[in-house]
C-alpha positions as MATLAB code, in Angstrom:
seq = 'MKFRFLLWMMGRMLAKASKTNPAMQKQLEGQDMVFQLHTLDGKVARHFVVKNLRITSHGGSHPQPAFSLGFRDSAYGFATMTAKNKQLAFMQGVQNKDIQIQGNPGLVLWFQGLTKYLAPKKKDSSSKKAA';
ca = [
     -24.961    7.385  -11.669;
     -27.864    5.224  -12.739;
     -28.585    7.423  -15.726;
     -24.948    7.469  -16.829;
     -24.962    3.654  -16.688;
     -28.270    3.428  -18.556;
     -26.879    5.520  -21.383;
     -23.669    3.432  -21.494;
     -25.676    0.197  -21.562;
     -27.964    1.585  -24.173;
     -24.933    2.362  -26.317;
     -23.654   -1.160  -25.965;
     -27.023   -2.623  -26.821;
     -27.487   -0.313  -29.825;
     -23.969   -1.171  -31.031;
     -24.646   -4.955  -30.781;
     -28.058   -4.692  -32.450;
     -26.641   -2.629  -35.280;
     -24.145   -5.455  -36.040;
     -26.521   -8.391  -35.718;
     -30.134   -7.338  -36.383;
     -31.029   -7.055  -40.076;
     -34.186   -5.090  -39.296;
     -32.281   -2.494  -37.420;
     -29.641   -2.250  -40.177;
     -32.459   -1.514  -42.580;
     -33.581    1.339  -40.324;
     -30.019    2.668  -40.253;
     -29.762    2.790  -44.090;
     -28.988    6.252  -45.336;
     -28.351    7.652  -41.857;
     -25.016    9.346  -41.100;
     -25.263   11.479  -38.029;
     -24.493   12.051  -34.363;
     -27.150   12.395  -31.677;
     -26.936   12.774  -28.004;
     -28.757   12.314  -24.736;
     -27.742   14.515  -21.767;
     -28.874   16.252  -18.643;
     -29.698   20.028  -18.849;
     -27.301   20.672  -15.990;
     -24.460   19.252  -18.197;
     -23.384   16.630  -15.620;
     -24.200   13.569  -17.838;
     -23.909   13.420  -21.644;
     -23.424   10.539  -24.113;
     -23.389   10.872  -27.904;
     -24.161    8.170  -30.466;
     -22.519    8.026  -33.869;
     -24.577    6.434  -36.730;
     -22.288    5.640  -39.752;
     -22.081    2.730  -42.154;
     -25.091    0.966  -40.704;
     -23.445    0.884  -37.276;
     -23.956    2.705  -34.016;
     -21.125    3.508  -31.595;
     -21.434    5.635  -28.459;
     -18.972    7.844  -26.607;
     -19.044    9.580  -23.306;
     -19.396   13.341  -23.268;
     -21.171   15.827  -25.483;
     -20.714   16.406  -29.185;
     -20.338   19.926  -30.618;
     -22.836   19.466  -33.420;
     -25.350   16.643  -32.954;
     -28.187   16.275  -35.450;
     -30.517   16.275  -32.430;
     -30.209   16.080  -28.685;
     -32.555   15.195  -25.882;
     -31.850   17.044  -22.693;
     -33.413   15.756  -19.483;
     -34.018   18.015  -16.425;
     -31.516   15.935  -14.320;
     -30.221   12.383  -14.237;
     -32.904   11.068  -11.851;
     -35.592   12.382  -14.209;
     -33.820   10.968  -17.257;
     -33.503    7.563  -15.642;
     -37.160    7.565  -14.615;
     -38.359    8.568  -18.079;
     -36.174    6.048  -19.891;
     -37.243    3.249  -17.610;
     -40.965    4.166  -17.294;
     -43.494    1.444  -18.195;
     -45.144    3.775  -20.700;
     -42.042    5.449  -22.145;
     -44.004    7.255  -24.899;
     -46.364    8.901  -22.323;
     -43.508    9.803  -19.960;
     -41.563   11.308  -22.813;
     -44.514   13.353  -24.168;
     -45.303   14.641  -20.631;
     -41.709   15.595  -20.133;
     -41.622   17.629  -23.380;
     -44.936   19.316  -22.450;
     -43.665   20.191  -18.957;
     -40.341   21.356  -20.425;
     -38.546   18.722  -18.282;
     -37.225   17.309  -21.629;
     -35.863   19.624  -24.303;
     -35.323   18.676  -27.873;
     -32.712   20.488  -29.888;
     -32.212   19.883  -33.583;
     -34.367   17.868  -35.978;
     -37.444   16.567  -34.118;
     -38.162   14.142  -36.880;
     -34.981   12.360  -36.011;
     -36.159   11.970  -32.473;
     -39.148    9.919  -33.696;
     -36.659    7.838  -35.823;
     -34.541    7.280  -32.663;
     -37.621    6.162  -30.669;
     -38.185    3.633  -33.420;
     -34.690    2.201  -32.744;
     -35.372    1.628  -29.071;
     -37.639   -1.276  -29.936;
     -34.462   -3.280  -30.765;
     -33.239   -2.887  -27.202;
     -36.002   -4.973  -25.678;
     -35.017   -8.592  -24.993;
     -36.378  -11.119  -27.536;
     -39.521  -12.748  -26.489;
     -39.510  -16.482  -26.263;
     -41.729  -18.268  -28.713;
     -44.888  -19.396  -26.831;
     -45.101  -22.575  -28.884;
     -41.808  -23.773  -27.503;
     -43.131  -23.754  -23.959;
     -44.294  -27.126  -22.611;
     -47.868  -27.560  -21.593;
     -48.246  -28.039  -17.895;
];
């Protein structure tokens, strides 16, 4: 349940960032594809549509995604996506075959670049009052 909610929330955040963040829109230029994240047991799947500088997400799997990331199970997917060092957790998962990449692996790196737009904006340290 947590992994399903995480993917849904990620879809909402990517959709919002694709509408409001010029840096993300620049990264979406020239991209027209579908990608998906799912569990290898097929219990959880969500696909993301990139079209016209926007991202939308839909529950369920897509018949022909440009790439897909399959996680061993939803608990593992949640742990990987919320790990402190996501890059290390992801690389270890791929090495251990707990994460399977299908399709264009170069697009997986592109997707990982998008995830930086999901982090909350950091407050400007100069606006904090001195104690």
